[in-house]
C-alpha positions as a Markdown table, in Angstrom:
| # | Residue | x | y | z |
|---|---|---|---|---|
| 1 | Met | -12.8 | 2.8 | 12.8 |
| 2 | Arg | -8.9 | 2.0 | 12.1 |
| 3 | Ala | -6.7 | 4.1 | 10.3 |
| 4 | Asn | -6.0 | 1.1 | 7.8 |
| 5 | Cys | -3.2 | 1.7 | 5.3 |
| 6 | Phe | -3.0 | 0.5 | 1.9 |
| 7 | Val | 0.5 | -0.1 | 0.7 |
| 8 | Asp | 1.5 | 0.0 | -2.8 |
| 9 | Thr | 4.2 | -2.4 | -4.2 |
| 10 | Asn | 7.1 | -0.4 | -4.3 |
| 11 | Ile | 7.1 | 0.2 | -0.5 |
| 12 | Leu | 6.9 | -3.6 | -0.4 |
| 13 | Val | 9.7 | -4.1 | -2.7 |
| 14 | Tyr | 12.3 | -1.7 | -1.0 |
| 15 | Val | 12.3 | -3.9 | 2.1 |
| 16 | Arg | 13.9 | -6.6 | -0.2 |
| 17 | Asp | 15.8 | -4.5 | -2.6 |
| 18 | Ser | 19.3 | -3.7 | -1.1 |
| 19 | Ser | 20.4 | -1.4 | -3.6 |
| 20 | Glu | 17.9 | 1.3 | -2.4 |
| 21 | Pro | 19.7 | 1.7 | 0.9 |
| 22 | Glu | 17.7 | 5.5 | 1.4 |
| 23 | Lys | 14.6 | 4.0 | 1.1 |
| 24 | Gln | 14.9 | 0.5 | 2.6 |
| 25 | Pro | 15.1 | 1.2 | 5.9 |
| 26 | Ala | 12.3 | 3.6 | 6.0 |
| 27 | Ala | 10.1 | 0.6 | 4.2 |
| 28 | Glu | 11.2 | -1.3 | 6.7 |
| 29 | Gln | 9.9 | 1.1 | 9.3 |
| 30 | Trp | 6.7 | 1.6 | 7.7 |
| 31 | Leu | 5.8 | -2.7 | 7.4 |
| 32 | Thr | 7.1 | -3.0 | 10.8 |
| 33 | Thr | 4.6 | -0.1 | 12.3 |
| 34 | Leu | 1.8 | -1.4 | 9.9 |
| 35 | Trp | 2.5 | -5.4 | 11.4 |
| 36 | Ala | 2.5 | -3.7 | 15.0 |
| 37 | His | -0.7 | -2.0 | 14.8 |
| 38 | Glu | -2.0 | -4.1 | 12.3 |
| 39 | Leu | -3.1 | -1.8 | 10.0 |
| 40 | Gly | -1.8 | -3.1 | 6.9 |
| 41 | Arg | -3.6 | -3.6 | 3.5 |
| 42 | Ile | -3.0 | -4.8 | 0.0 |
| 43 | Ser | -4.7 | -6.3 | -3.0 |
| 44 | Ala | -4.3 | -9.5 | -5.4 |
| 45 | Gln | -3.0 | -7.0 | -8.0 |
| 46 | Val | -0.2 | -5.7 | -5.3 |
| 47 | Met | 0.8 | -9.4 | -5.0 |
| 48 | Asn | 1.5 | -10.2 | -7.9 |
| 49 | Glu | 3.4 | -7.1 | -9.1 |
| 50 | Tyr | 5.5 | -7.7 | -5.8 |
| 51 | Tyr | 6.0 | -11.6 | -6.7 |
| 52 | Val | 7.3 | -10.5 | -10.2 |
| 53 | Thr | 9.2 | -7.8 | -8.9 |
| 54 | Val | 11.4 | -9.3 | -6.8 |
| 55 | Thr | 11.4 | -12.7 | -8.4 |
| 56 | Arg | 12.6 | -11.2 | -11.9 |
| 57 | Lys | 13.6 | -7.7 | -11.6 |
| 58 | Leu | 15.6 | -7.2 | -8.7 |
| 59 | Lys | 19.5 | -7.5 | -8.9 |
| 60 | Pro | 19.9 | -10.1 | -7.3 |
| 61 | Gly | 16.5 | -11.5 | -7.5 |
| 62 | Leu | 14.7 | -13.1 | -4.4 |
| 63 | Ala | 14.5 | -17.0 | -4.3 |
| 64 | Lys | 10.9 | -17.9 | -5.3 |
| 65 | Glu | 10.4 | -19.5 | -2.3 |
| 66 | Gln | 11.1 | -16.6 | -0.4 |
| 67 | Ala | 9.0 | -14.5 | -2.1 |
| 68 | Arg | 6.3 | -17.0 | -1.9 |
| 69 | Ala | 6.5 | -16.9 | 1.7 |
| 70 | Asp | 6.7 | -13.4 | 2.1 |
| 71 | Leu | 3.1 | -13.6 | 0.2 |
| 72 | Arg | 1.6 | -16.0 | 2.4 |
| 73 | Ala | 2.6 | -13.8 | 5.4 |
| 74 | Leu | 0.7 | -10.7 | 3.6 |
| 75 | Ala | -2.4 | -12.4 | 3.3 |
| 76 | Val | -3.3 | -11.7 | 6.5 |
| 77 | Trp | -3.8 | -8.2 | 5.4 |
| 78 | Gln | -6.8 | -8.9 | 3.5 |
| 79 | Pro | -5.6 | -8.3 | -0.2 |
| 80 | Leu | -8.7 | -7.7 | -2.3 |
| 81 | Glu | -9.6 | -9.8 | -5.4 |
| 82 | Ile | -10.1 | -7.7 | -8.6 |
| 83 | Ser | -13.9 | -7.8 | -9.4 |
| 84 | Thr | -16.0 | -6.5 | -12.1 |
| 85 | Thr | -17.3 | -3.4 | -9.5 |
| 86 | Leu | -13.5 | -2.5 | -8.6 |
| 87 | Ile | -12.7 | -2.1 | -12.4 |
| 88 | Glu | -15.6 | 0.5 | -13.0 |
| 89 | Ser | -15.1 | 2.2 | -10.2 |
| 90 | Ser | -11.4 | 2.4 | -11.0 |
| 91 | Trp | -12.5 | 4.0 | -14.5 |
| 92 | Asp | -14.2 | 7.0 | -12.7 |
| 93 | Ile | -11.1 | 7.7 | -10.9 |
| 94 | Gln | -9.3 | 7.2 | -13.9 |
| 95 | Asp | -11.2 | 9.9 | -15.5 |
| 96 | Gln | -12.0 | 12.2 | -12.6 |
| 97 | Tyr | -7.9 | 12.0 | -11.3 |
| 98 | Gly | -5.8 | 11.2 | -14.3 |
| 99 | Tyr | -3.8 | 8.4 | -13.0 |
| 100 | Ser | -2.5 | 5.2 | -14.7 |
| 101 | Trp | -4.9 | 2.4 | -14.9 |
| 102 | Trp | -2.7 | 0.5 | -12.4 |
| 103 | Asp | -2.7 | 3.1 | -10.3 |
| 104 | Thr | -6.2 | 3.8 | -10.3 |
| 105 | Leu | -6.6 | -0.1 | -9.5 |
| 106 | Val | -4.4 | 0.3 | -6.8 |
| 107 | Ile | -6.6 | 3.3 | -5.3 |
| 108 | Ser | -9.6 | 2.0 | -5.7 |
| 109 | Ser | -8.5 | -0.8 | -4.0 |
| 110 | Ala | -7.7 | 1.2 | -1.2 |
| 111 | Leu | -11.2 | 2.7 | -1.3 |
| 112 | Phe | -12.8 | -0.6 | -0.9 |
| 113 | Leu | -10.9 | -1.8 | 1.9 |
| 114 | Asp | -11.6 | 1.4 | 3.9 |
| 115 | Cys | -8.4 | 2.9 | 4.2 |
| 116 | Ala | -7.6 | 6.2 | 5.4 |
| 117 | Tyr | -3.8 | 6.2 | 3.8 |
| 118 | Leu | -2.5 | 4.8 | 0.8 |
| 119 | Leu | 1.1 | 4.6 | 1.0 |
| 120 | Ser | 3.0 | 5.0 | -2.6 |
| 121 | Glu | 5.6 | 7.4 | -3.8 |
| 122 | Asp | 4.3 | 7.3 | -7.5 |
| 123 | Met | 1.3 | 9.1 | -6.6 |
| 124 | Gln | 0.7 | 12.9 | -5.2 |
| 125 | His | 1.8 | 13.4 | -1.7 |
| 126 | Glu | -1.1 | 14.2 | 0.5 |
| 127 | Gln | -4.0 | 13.8 | -2.6 |
| 128 | Pro | -7.5 | 13.4 | -1.1 |
| 129 | Ile | -9.5 | 11.0 | -2.9 |
| 130 | Gly | -12.8 | 10.6 | -0.8 |
| 131 | Asn | -11.7 | 9.3 | 3.0 |
| 132 | Leu | -8.5 | 8.4 | 1.4 |
| 133 | Thr | -5.0 | 10.2 | 1.6 |
| 134 | Ile | -2.3 | 9.4 | -0.6 |
| 135 | Ile | 0.9 | 9.2 | 1.1 |
| 136 | Asn | 4.5 | 9.3 | 0.4 |
| 137 | Pro | 5.9 | 7.2 | 3.1 |
| 138 | Phe | 9.5 | 8.5 | 2.7 |
| 139 | Leu | 8.2 | 12.0 | 3.6 |
| 140 | Val | 6.3 | 11.2 | 6.5 |
| 141 | Asn | 7.1 | 9.4 | 9.8 |
| 142 | Cys | 5.1 | 6.4 | 10.2 |
| 143 | Glu | 4.2 | 6.3 | 13.6 |
| 144 | Ala | 3.1 | 9.9 | 13.8 |
| 145 | Leu | 0.6 | 9.5 | 11.0 |
| 146 | Ile | -0.6 | 6.1 | 12.6 |
| 147 | Gln | -1.2 | 7.8 | 15.8 |
| 148 | Arg | -2.9 | 11.1 | 13.9 |
| 149 | Gly | -5.2 | 8.4 | 11.9 |
| 150 | Val | -6.4 | 6.5 | 15.0 |
| 151 | Val | -6.9 | 9.6 | 16.8 |
| 152 | Glu | -9.0 | 11.0 | 13.8 |
| 153 | Ala | -10.7 | 7.8 | 13.3 |
| 154 | Trp | -11.5 | 7.8 | 17.3 |
| 155 | Thr | -12.8 | 11.6 | 17.4 |
| 156 | Ala | -15.0 | 10.9 | 13.9 |
| 157 | Glu | -16.7 | 7.9 | 16.1 |
| 158 | Ser | -17.6 | 10.0 | 19.1 |
């Protein structure tokens, strides 16, 4: 088992958002580490949110061609499609934890993809949901978390 990390939209956006000089380097470090260890995961929802945010909401916005190239690269992370099963699972999470609808879809996607961690600054840091732990990536060192997750996963298999 691997300690896969589901990446919420905002972390991907910070890599392209020069108006966030405090968060941009940390987001870049996280993505670089996830690429190096092949641990990143996303959903179709995250891909759609990313595209709209970087092409329409960032000032200046990213060129559509660059945003599309980013999404083609991120497709390697096995994006999960939205399904009826995912929606029903999301209802359960929303009822139990009180997160917004869009956040519950992200959480359910991370669970469906067997991720150990969900990287998001928009949810409660270190909250466990099933086998998933929500992590604010701006509060945790990425290499330390990846190492801890890999060791814990390896120990659980032994």
